[in-house]
Biopython code that builds the backbone (N, CA, C, O; Angstrom):
import numpy as np
from Bio.PDB.StructureBuilder import StructureBuilder

atoms = [
    (1, "UNK", "N", (0.857, -0.269, -0.048)),
    (1, "UNK", "CA", (0.362, -0.347, 0.089)),
    (1, "UNK", "C", (0.784, 1.535, 0.080)),
    (1, "UNK", "O", (0.962, 2.121, 1.147)),
    (2, "UNK", "N", (0.848, 1.976, -0.743)),
    (2, "UNK", "CA", (1.968, 3.323, -1.365)),
    (2, "UNK", "C", (1.224, 4.160, -0.108)),
    (2, "UNK", "O", (0.026, 4.117, 0.171)),
    (3, "UNK", "N", (2.060, 4.776, 0.430)),
    (3, "UNK", "CA", (2.352, 6.420, 1.972)),
    (3, "UNK", "C", (1.278, 6.968, 1.616)),
    (3, "UNK", "O", (1.084, 6.632, 0.448)),
    (4, "UNK", "N", (-0.158, 8.137, 2.249)),
    (4, "UNK", "CA", (-0.176, 8.740, 1.916)),
    (4, "UNK", "C", (0.315, 10.256, 1.733)),
    (4, "UNK", "O", (0.845, 10.442, 2.828)),
    (5, "UNK", "N", (0.390, 10.864, 1.369)),
    (5, "UNK", "CA", (1.293, 13.043, 1.122)),
    (5, "UNK", "C", (0.731, 13.116, 3.322)),
    (5, "UNK", "O", (-0.027, 12.752, 4.221)),
    (6, "UNK", "N", (2.208, 14.095, 2.789)),
    (6, "UNK", "CA", (2.714, 14.545, 4.000)),
    (6, "UNK", "C", (1.448, 15.359, 4.291)),
    (6, "UNK", "O", (0.991, 16.172, 3.488)),
    (7, "UNK", "N", (0.808, 15.041, 5.710)),
    (7, "UNK", "CA", (1.247, 17.171, 6.101)),
    (7, "UNK", "C", (1.110, 17.859, 5.940)),
    (7, "UNK", "O", (0.558, 18.506, 6.830)),
    (8, "UNK", "N", (1.371, 18.438, 4.871)),
    (8, "UNK", "CA", (1.478, 20.239, 4.750)),
    (8, "UNK", "C", (0.782, 21.294, 5.403)),
    (8, "UNK", "O", (-0.242, 21.465, 4.741)),
    (9, "UNK", "N", (0.798, 21.820, 6.036)),
    (9, "UNK", "CA", (0.136, 22.487, 6.990)),
    (9, "UNK", "C", (0.756, 23.818, 7.105)),
    (9, "UNK", "O", (1.230, 23.752, 8.239)),
    (10, "UNK", "N", (1.039, 24.927, 6.672)),
    (10, "UNK", "CA", (2.076, 26.018, 7.281)),
    (10, "UNK", "C", (1.456, 25.980, 8.882)),
    (10, "UNK", "O", (0.357, 25.747, 9.385)),
    (11, "UNK", "N", (2.605, 26.293, 9.300)),
    (11, "UNK", "CA", (2.890, 26.743, 11.100)),
    (11, "UNK", "C", (3.330, 25.351, 12.241)),
    (11, "UNK", "O", (3.693, 25.366, 13.418)),
    (12, "UNK", "N", (3.155, 24.487, 11.495)),
    (12, "UNK", "CA", (3.211, 22.700, 11.592)),
    (12, "UNK", "C", (3.895, 23.001, 11.741)),
    (12, "UNK", "O", (4.363, 23.887, 11.025)),
    (13, "UNK", "N", (4.761, 22.338, 13.186)),
    (13, "UNK", "CA", (6.549, 21.768, 14.137)),
    (13, "UNK", "C", (6.076, 20.164, 13.028)),
    (13, "UNK", "O", (5.109, 19.401, 12.997)),
    (14, "UNK", "N", (7.735, 20.318, 12.058)),
    (14, "UNK", "CA", (8.150, 18.764, 11.975)),
    (14, "UNK", "C", (10.125, 18.487, 12.136)),
    (14, "UNK", "O", (11.109, 19.204, 12.317)),
    (15, "UNK", "N", (9.919, 17.421, 11.990)),
    (15, "UNK", "CA", (11.188, 17.084, 12.267)),
    (15, "UNK", "C", (11.927, 16.751, 10.662)),
    (15, "UNK", "O", (11.485, 15.859, 9.938)),
    (16, "UNK", "N", (12.937, 17.501, 10.330)),
    (16, "UNK", "CA", (13.297, 16.976, 8.762)),
    (16, "UNK", "C", (14.022, 15.942, 8.855)),
    (16, "UNK", "O", (13.902, 15.808, 10.073)),
    (17, "UNK", "N", (14.878, 14.846, 8.461)),
    (17, "UNK", "CA", (16.598, 14.076, 8.627)),
    (17, "UNK", "C", (16.814, 14.031, 6.907)),
    (17, "UNK", "O", (16.127, 13.235, 6.266)),
    (18, "UNK", "N", (17.284, 14.457, 6.570)),
    (18, "UNK", "CA", (17.856, 14.220, 5.400)),
    (18, "UNK", "C", (18.943, 13.877, 5.102)),
    (18, "UNK", "O", (19.771, 14.527, 5.739)),
    (19, "UNK", "N", (19.744, 12.584, 3.898)),
    (19, "UNK", "CA", (20.655, 12.178, 4.303)),
    (19, "UNK", "C", (20.772, 12.028, 2.354)),
    (19, "UNK", "O", (19.899, 12.398, 1.568)),
    (20, "UNK", "N", (21.920, 11.474, 2.047)),
    (20, "UNK", "CA", (22.894, 10.786, 1.074)),
    (20, "UNK", "C", (21.773, 8.973, -0.348)),
    (20, "UNK", "O", (22.110, 7.800, -0.509)),
    (21, "UNK", "N", (21.397, 9.223, -0.531)),
    (21, "UNK", "CA", (21.702, 8.098, -1.258)),
    (21, "UNK", "C", (22.156, 6.935, -0.900)),
    (21, "UNK", "O", (21.222, 6.140, -0.791)),
    (22, "UNK", "N", (22.741, 6.670, -0.766)),
    (22, "UNK", "CA", (23.571, 4.444, 0.526)),
    (22, "UNK", "C", (23.811, 5.330, 1.201)),
    (22, "UNK", "O", (24.905, 4.872, 1.532)),
    (23, "UNK", "N", (23.707, 7.231, 2.302)),
    (23, "UNK", "CA", (24.493, 6.631, 3.579)),
    (23, "UNK", "C", (25.736, 7.566, 2.935)),
    (23, "UNK", "O", (26.812, 7.720, 3.513)),
    (24, "UNK", "N", (25.274, 8.369, 1.175)),
    (24, "UNK", "CA", (26.352, 9.232, 0.593)),
    (24, "UNK", "C", (26.736, 10.002, 1.204)),
    (24, "UNK", "O", (26.422, 9.875, 2.388)),
    (25, "UNK", "N", (27.379, 10.908, 0.951)),
    (25, "UNK", "CA", (28.301, 12.158, 1.937)),
    (25, "UNK", "C", (27.249, 13.270, 1.336)),
    (25, "UNK", "O", (26.824, 13.535, 0.211)),
    (26, "UNK", "N", (27.102, 13.640, 2.296)),
    (26, "UNK", "CA", (25.952, 15.784, 1.741)),
    (26, "UNK", "C", (27.136, 16.519, 1.893)),
    (26, "UNK", "O", (27.230, 17.625, 1.360)),
    (27, "UNK", "N", (28.058, 16.040, 2.560)),
    (27, "UNK", "CA", (29.107, 17.255, 2.346)),
    (27, "UNK", "C", (29.884, 17.005, 3.158)),
    (27, "UNK", "O", (29.698, 16.757, 4.349)),
    (28, "UNK", "N", (30.948, 17.056, 2.495)),
    (28, "UNK", "CA", (31.950, 16.491, 2.213)),
    (28, "UNK", "C", (33.831, 17.791, 3.166)),
    (28, "UNK", "O", (35.048, 17.778, 3.350)),
    (29, "UNK", "N", (33.132, 18.234, 3.281)),
    (29, "UNK", "CA", (34.309, 19.770, 3.938)),
    (29, "UNK", "C", (33.663, 20.454, 4.679)),
    (29, "UNK", "O", (32.436, 20.358, 4.695)),
    (30, "UNK", "N", (34.639, 21.707, 5.842)),
    (30, "UNK", "CA", (34.077, 22.882, 6.091)),
    (30, "UNK", "C", (33.756, 24.040, 5.114)),
    (30, "UNK", "O", (33.401, 25.143, 5.529)),
    (31, "UNK", "N", (33.915, 23.709, 3.630)),
    (31, "UNK", "CA", (33.578, 24.818, 3.150)),
    (31, "UNK", "C", (32.184, 24.080, 1.991)),
    (31, "UNK", "O", (31.762, 24.862, 1.139)),
    (32, "UNK", "N", (31.641, 22.826, 2.020)),
    (32, "UNK", "CA", (30.398, 22.392, 1.687)),
    (32, "UNK", "C", (29.321, 23.016, 2.942)),
    (32, "UNK", "O", (28.315, 23.592, 2.528)),
    (33, "UNK", "N", (29.462, 22.940, 4.031)),
    (33, "UNK", "CA", (28.664, 22.490, 5.642)),
    (33, "UNK", "C", (28.935, 23.914, 5.474)),
    (33, "UNK", "O", (28.991, 24.335, 6.629)),
    (34, "UNK", "N", (29.071, 24.579, 4.929)),
    (34, "UNK", "CA", (28.974, 26.350, 5.487)),
    (34, "UNK", "C", (28.672, 26.783, 4.345)),
    (34, "UNK", "O", (29.000, 27.966, 4.254)),
    (35, "UNK", "N", (28.160, 26.353, 3.344)),
    (35, "UNK", "CA", (27.405, 26.885, 1.974)),
    (35, "UNK", "C", (26.297, 26.789, 1.982)),
    (35, "UNK", "O", (25.493, 27.633, 1.587)),
    (36, "UNK", "N", (25.847, 24.690, 2.884)),
    (36, "UNK", "CA", (24.675, 24.155, 2.904)),
    (36, "UNK", "C", (23.713, 24.792, 3.927)),
    (36, "UNK", "O", (22.498, 24.873, 3.750)),
    (37, "UNK", "N", (24.443, 25.281, 5.128)),
    (37, "UNK", "CA", (24.212, 26.002, 6.732)),
    (37, "UNK", "C", (23.810, 28.142, 6.411)),
    (37, "UNK", "O", (23.290, 28.963, 7.165)),
    (38, "UNK", "N", (24.299, 28.267, 5.165)),
    (38, "UNK", "CA", (24.619, 29.868, 4.629)),
    (38, "UNK", "C", (23.191, 29.252, 3.783)),
    (38, "UNK", "O", (22.351, 29.038, 4.656)),
    (39, "UNK", "N", (22.799, 29.005, 2.825)),
    (39, "UNK", "CA", (21.385, 28.986, 2.315)),
    (39, "UNK", "C", (20.169, 28.638, 2.279)),
    (39, "UNK", "O", (19.277, 28.926, 1.481)),
    (40, "UNK", "N", (20.191, 27.393, 4.060)),
    (40, "UNK", "CA", (19.563, 27.070, 4.853)),
    (40, "UNK", "C", (18.344, 27.778, 6.101)),
    (40, "UNK", "O", (17.296, 27.530, 6.697)),
    (41, "UNK", "N", (19.941, 29.303, 5.831)),
    (41, "UNK", "CA", (19.285, 30.803, 6.645)),
    (41, "UNK", "C", (18.678, 31.620, 6.208)),
    (41, "UNK", "O", (17.906, 32.533, 6.503)),
    (42, "UNK", "N", (19.371, 30.930, 5.055)),
    (42, "UNK", "CA", (18.559, 32.802, 3.733)),
    (42, "UNK", "C", (17.180, 32.059, 3.452)),
    (42, "UNK", "O", (16.154, 32.735, 3.379)),
    (43, "UNK", "N", (17.136, 30.541, 3.277)),
    (43, "UNK", "CA", (15.801, 30.727, 2.536)),
    (43, "UNK", "C", (14.181, 30.276, 3.671)),
    (43, "UNK", "O", (12.957, 30.160, 3.628)),
    (44, "UNK", "N", (15.659, 30.150, 4.786)),
    (44, "UNK", "CA", (14.391, 30.083, 6.577)),
    (44, "UNK", "C", (13.710, 31.391, 6.460)),
    (44, "UNK", "O", (12.502, 31.430, 6.694)),
    (45, "UNK", "N", (14.376, 32.517, 6.107)),
    (45, "UNK", "CA", (14.445, 34.075, 6.452)),
    (45, "UNK", "C", (13.376, 34.150, 5.095)),
    (45, "UNK", "O", (12.259, 34.607, 5.337)),
    (46, "UNK", "N", (13.682, 33.708, 3.638)),
    (46, "UNK", "CA", (13.096, 34.794, 3.003)),
    (46, "UNK", "C", (11.918, 33.649, 2.728)),
    (46, "UNK", "O", (10.967, 33.946, 2.005)),
    (47, "UNK", "N", (12.018, 32.351, 3.323)),
    (47, "UNK", "CA", (10.399, 32.140, 3.145)),
    (47, "UNK", "C", (9.326, 32.451, 4.911)),
    (47, "UNK", "O", (8.237, 31.880, 4.962)),
    (48, "UNK", "N", (9.567, 32.937, 5.606)),
    (48, "UNK", "CA", (9.460, 32.852, 7.066)),
    (48, "UNK", "C", (9.130, 31.115, 7.758)),
    (48, "UNK", "O", (8.051, 30.734, 8.214)),
    (49, "UNK", "N", (10.271, 30.390, 7.661)),
    (49, "UNK", "CA", (10.487, 28.965, 7.825)),
    (49, "UNK", "C", (10.896, 28.974, 9.373)),
    (49, "UNK", "O", (12.123, 28.916, 9.293)),
    (50, "UNK", "N", (10.532, 29.019, 10.935)),
    (50, "UNK", "CA", (11.207, 29.315, 11.688)),
    (50, "UNK", "C", (11.823, 28.155, 12.042)),
    (50, "UNK", "O", (11.083, 27.230, 12.376)),
    (51, "UNK", "N", (13.537, 27.902, 12.053)),
    (51, "UNK", "CA", (13.949, 27.070, 12.362)),
    (51, "UNK", "C", (13.924, 27.113, 14.490)),
    (51, "UNK", "O", (13.554, 27.937, 15.327)),
    (52, "UNK", "N", (14.562, 25.681, 14.530)),
    (52, "UNK", "CA", (15.143, 25.795, 16.028)),
    (52, "UNK", "C", (16.077, 25.389, 16.231)),
    (52, "UNK", "O", (17.060, 25.982, 16.676)),
    (53, "UNK", "N", (15.943, 23.963, 15.865)),
    (53, "UNK", "CA", (17.842, 22.789, 16.043)),
    (53, "UNK", "C", (17.447, 22.582, 14.850)),
    (53, "UNK", "O", (16.422, 22.560, 14.169)),
    (54, "UNK", "N", (19.381, 22.328, 14.744)),
    (54, "UNK", "CA", (19.502, 21.154, 13.132)),
    (54, "UNK", "C", (20.747, 20.687, 13.724)),
    (54, "UNK", "O", (21.131, 21.081, 14.825)),
    (55, "UNK", "N", (21.580, 19.586, 12.777)),
    (55, "UNK", "CA", (22.077, 18.624, 13.068)),
    (55, "UNK", "C", (22.827, 18.534, 11.983)),
    (55, "UNK", "O", (21.924, 18.647, 11.154)),
    (56, "UNK", "N", (23.749, 18.421, 11.382)),
    (56, "UNK", "CA", (24.642, 18.312, 9.949)),
    (56, "UNK", "C", (25.756, 17.422, 10.201)),
    (56, "UNK", "O", (26.880, 17.748, 10.582)),
    (57, "UNK", "N", (25.393, 16.455, 9.989)),
    (57, "UNK", "CA", (27.120, 15.629, 9.542)),
    (57, "UNK", "C", (27.514, 15.342, 8.344)),
    (57, "UNK", "O", (26.908, 16.081, 7.567)),
    (58, "UNK", "N", (28.503, 14.366, 7.574)),
    (58, "UNK", "CA", (28.723, 14.631, 6.391)),
    (58, "UNK", "C", (27.893, 14.063, 5.505)),
    (58, "UNK", "O", (27.463, 14.658, 4.516)),
    (59, "UNK", "N", (27.444, 12.117, 6.001)),
    (59, "UNK", "CA", (26.356, 12.170, 5.278)),
    (59, "UNK", "C", (24.081, 11.999, 5.526)),
    (59, "UNK", "O", (23.190, 11.280, 5.072)),
    (60, "UNK", "N", (24.204, 13.272, 6.580)),
    (60, "UNK", "CA", (22.914, 13.392, 6.366)),
    (60, "UNK", "C", (22.861, 14.666, 7.621)),
    (60, "UNK", "O", (23.981, 15.073, 7.930)),
    (61, "UNK", "N", (21.588, 15.375, 8.418)),
    (61, "UNK", "CA", (21.415, 16.376, 9.192)),
    (61, "UNK", "C", (19.904, 16.085, 9.538)),
    (61, "UNK", "O", (19.088, 15.690, 8.706)),
    (62, "UNK", "N", (19.721, 16.249, 10.435)),
    (62, "UNK", "CA", (18.878, 16.354, 10.995)),
    (62, "UNK", "C", (18.424, 17.843, 11.085)),
    (62, "UNK", "O", (19.288, 18.697, 11.286)),
    (63, "UNK", "N", (16.325, 18.420, 10.866)),
    (63, "UNK", "CA", (16.668, 19.714, 11.130)),
    (63, "UNK", "C", (14.568, 20.264, 12.327)),
    (63, "UNK", "O", (13.463, 19.809, 12.030)),
    (64, "UNK", "N", (14.760, 20.887, 13.057)),
    (64, "UNK", "CA", (13.826, 20.972, 13.237)),
    (64, "UNK", "C", (13.020, 22.096, 12.864)),
    (64, "UNK", "O", (13.495, 23.231, 12.921)),
    (65, "UNK", "N", (12.565, 22.015, 12.719)),
    (65, "UNK", "CA", (11.541, 23.949, 11.636)),
    (65, "UNK", "C", (9.861, 23.868, 12.147)),
    (65, "UNK", "O", (9.226, 22.938, 12.641)),
    (66, "UNK", "N", (9.502, 25.146, 11.822)),
    (66, "UNK", "CA", (7.753, 25.162, 11.463)),
    (66, "UNK", "C", (7.934, 26.434, 10.554)),
    (66, "UNK", "O", (8.491, 27.532, 10.554)),
    (67, "UNK", "N", (7.045, 25.545, 9.697)),
    (67, "UNK", "CA", (6.240, 25.861, 8.211)),
    (67, "UNK", "C", (5.754, 26.963, 7.852)),
    (67, "UNK", "O", (4.978, 27.581, 8.580)),
    (68, "UNK", "N", (6.334, 27.629, 6.020)),
    (68, "UNK", "CA", (5.885, 28.909, 6.690)),
    (68, "UNK", "C", (4.952, 29.126, 5.481)),
    (68, "UNK", "O", (4.927, 28.289, 4.578)),
    (69, "UNK", "N", (4.283, 30.093, 5.451)),
    (69, "UNK", "CA", (3.821, 30.678, 4.147)),
    (69, "UNK", "C", (3.081, 29.030, 3.010)),
    (69, "UNK", "O", (2.135, 28.324, 2.660)),
    (70, "UNK", "N", (4.462, 29.350, 2.961)),
    (70, "UNK", "CA", (4.584, 28.090, 1.634)),
    (70, "UNK", "C", (4.527, 26.666, 1.978)),
    (70, "UNK", "O", (4.478, 25.830, 1.076)),
    (71, "UNK", "N", (4.531, 26.282, 3.377)),
    (71, "UNK", "CA", (4.063, 25.525, 3.505)),
    (71, "UNK", "C", (6.037, 24.421, 3.384)),
    (71, "UNK", "O", (6.846, 25.056, 2.706)),
    (72, "UNK", "N", (6.412, 23.515, 3.763)),
    (72, "UNK", "CA", (7.473, 22.277, 4.504)),
    (72, "UNK", "C", (7.873, 22.149, 2.585)),
    (72, "UNK", "O", (8.794, 22.829, 2.133)),
    (73, "UNK", "N", (7.284, 21.482, 1.929)),
    (73, "UNK", "CA", (6.910, 21.280, 0.455)),
    (73, "UNK", "C", (7.723, 21.886, -0.479)),
    (73, "UNK", "O", (8.579, 21.234, -1.077)),
    (74, "UNK", "N", (7.439, 23.802, -0.790)),
    (74, "UNK", "CA", (8.560, 24.091, -0.831)),
    (74, "UNK", "C", (9.702, 24.959, -1.074)),
    (74, "UNK", "O", (10.409, 25.483, -1.934)),
    (75, "UNK", "N", (9.395, 24.760, 0.664)),
    (75, "UNK", "CA", (11.186, 24.598, 1.322)),
    (75, "UNK", "C", (12.100, 24.607, 1.392)),
    (75, "UNK", "O", (13.088, 25.315, 1.586)),
    (76, "UNK", "N", (11.370, 22.574, 0.989)),
    (76, "UNK", "CA", (12.889, 21.651, 1.471)),
    (76, "UNK", "C", (12.999, 21.590, -0.236)),
    (76, "UNK", "O", (13.777, 20.748, -0.685)),
    (77, "UNK", "N", (12.212, 22.494, -1.253)),
    (77, "UNK", "CA", (12.384, 20.898, -2.536)),
    (77, "UNK", "C", (13.647, 22.853, -2.855)),
    (77, "UNK", "O", (14.712, 22.932, -3.468)),
    (78, "UNK", "N", (12.988, 23.822, -2.254)),
    (78, "UNK", "CA", (13.930, 25.543, -2.994)),
    (78, "UNK", "C", (15.310, 24.908, -2.296)),
    (78, "UNK", "O", (16.316, 25.023, -2.996)),
    (79, "UNK", "N", (15.541, 24.015, -0.531)),
    (79, "UNK", "CA", (16.875, 23.776, 0.132)),
    (79, "UNK", "C", (17.671, 22.997, -1.111)),
    (79, "UNK", "O", (18.714, 23.382, -1.638)),
    (80, "UNK", "N", (17.149, 22.181, -1.337)),
    (80, "UNK", "CA", (17.831, 20.250, -1.867)),
    (80, "UNK", "C", (17.808, 20.528, -3.222)),
    (80, "UNK", "O", (18.539, 19.759, -3.846)),
    (81, "UNK", "N", (17.115, 21.520, -4.051)),
    (81, "UNK", "CA", (17.185, 21.420, -5.062)),
    (81, "UNK", "C", (18.410, 22.347, -5.544)),
    (81, "UNK", "O", (19.126, 21.682, -6.293)),
    (82, "UNK", "N", (18.895, 23.656, -5.368)),
    (82, "UNK", "CA", (20.069, 24.745, -4.825)),
    (82, "UNK", "C", (21.279, 24.076, -4.874)),
    (82, "UNK", "O", (22.177, 23.944, -5.706)),
    (83, "UNK", "N", (21.040, 23.670, -3.688)),
    (83, "UNK", "CA", (21.810, 22.822, -2.965)),
    (83, "UNK", "C", (22.992, 22.396, -3.500)),
    (83, "UNK", "O", (24.149, 22.812, -3.444)),
    (84, "UNK", "N", (22.218, 21.087, -4.253)),
    (84, "UNK", "CA", (22.683, 20.323, -5.222)),
    (84, "UNK", "C", (22.910, 20.337, -6.574)),
    (84, "UNK", "O", (23.478, 19.401, -7.136)),
    (85, "UNK", "N", (22.308, 21.841, -7.457)),
    (85, "UNK", "CA", (21.971, 23.124, -8.520)),
    (85, "UNK", "C", (24.331, 23.266, -7.988)),
    (85, "UNK", "O", (25.369, 22.868, -8.518)),
    (86, "UNK", "N", (24.032, 23.902, -6.971)),
    (86, "UNK", "CA", (25.440, 24.492, -6.439)),
    (86, "UNK", "C", (26.480, 23.180, -6.417)),
    (86, "UNK", "O", (27.174, 22.914, -7.398)),
    (87, "UNK", "N", (26.487, 22.970, -6.091)),
    (87, "UNK", "CA", (27.410, 21.467, -6.183)),
    (87, "UNK", "C", (27.619, 20.488, -6.843)),
    (87, "UNK", "O", (28.131, 19.385, -6.654)),
    (88, "UNK", "N", (26.740, 21.498, -8.397)),
    (88, "UNK", "CA", (27.068, 20.774, -8.733)),
    (88, "UNK", "C", (26.866, 19.204, -9.665)),
    (88, "UNK", "O", (27.112, 19.008, -10.855)),
    (89, "UNK", "N", (26.437, 18.421, -8.828)),
    (89, "UNK", "CA", (25.600, 16.962, -8.434)),
    (89, "UNK", "C", (24.383, 16.812, -9.460)),
    (89, "UNK", "O", (23.367, 17.505, -9.409)),
    (90, "UNK", "N", (24.684, 15.594, -10.601)),
    (90, "UNK", "CA", (24.817, 16.032, -11.140)),
    (90, "UNK", "C", (23.041, 14.398, -12.018)),
    (90, "UNK", "O", (22.178, 14.392, -12.897)),
    (91, "UNK", "N", (23.683, 13.271, -10.713)),
    (91, "UNK", "CA", (23.088, 12.305, -10.496)),
    (91, "UNK", "C", (21.992, 12.044, -9.460)),
    (91, "UNK", "O", (22.401, 12.606, -8.444)),
    (92, "UNK", "N", (21.112, 11.624, -9.264)),
    (92, "UNK", "CA", (20.480, 12.042, -8.232)),
    (92, "UNK", "C", (21.558, 11.715, -6.401)),
    (92, "UNK", "O", (22.521, 11.286, -5.765)),
    (93, "UNK", "N", (20.550, 12.245, -6.488)),
    (93, "UNK", "CA", (21.954, 12.702, -4.635)),
    (93, "UNK", "C", (21.359, 12.546, -3.705)),
    (93, "UNK", "O", (21.768, 11.705, -2.905)),
    (94, "UNK", "N", (20.013, 13.372, -3.390)),
    (94, "UNK", "CA", (19.403, 12.694, -2.476)),
    (94, "UNK", "C", (18.582, 11.902, -1.827)),
    (94, "UNK", "O", (17.515, 12.501, -1.962)),
    (95, "UNK", "N", (18.400, 11.128, -1.324)),
    (95, "UNK", "CA", (17.013, 9.418, 0.160)),
    (95, "UNK", "C", (16.343, 9.613, -0.882)),
    (95, "UNK", "O", (17.022, 9.476, -1.900)),
    (96, "UNK", "N", (15.234, 9.890, -1.061)),
    (96, "UNK", "CA", (14.046, 10.285, -0.876)),
    (96, "UNK", "C", (12.943, 9.640, 0.836)),
    (96, "UNK", "O", (13.639, 8.762, 1.346)),
    (97, "UNK", "N", (12.345, 9.727, 1.224)),
    (97, "UNK", "CA", (11.020, 9.505, 2.025)),
    (97, "UNK", "C", (11.364, 7.838, 2.250)),
    (97, "UNK", "O", (10.578, 7.124, 2.872)),
]
sb = StructureBuilder()
sb.init_structure("model")
sb.init_model(0)
sb.init_chain("A")
sb.init_seg("    ")
for serial, (resi, resn, name, xyz) in enumerate(atoms, 1):
    if name == "N":
        sb.init_residue(resn, " ", resi, " ")
    sb.init_atom(name, np.array(xyz, "f"), 0.0, 1.0, " ", f" {name:<3s}", serial, name[0])
structure = sb.get_structure()
């Protein structure tokens, strides 16, 4: 049976986990880490998304956030697509939920 759609209501608290495919790295060094966090902060401010906590390891990240008016899916799409393009990842980079 397929998974149902994620509840995506503005103002809802979410614990988001991001992983690379086959537990591959999503950040390789301090420069990548800095760029990811900078992008996360800028997008959170632009979208009105509240960020309460995060943990960024080399192969995964956890983010506790409150979705803004545009919802979680739009925020995550902008964050992950933009980061993958910036880092020039050609193949699939993120593991699906």
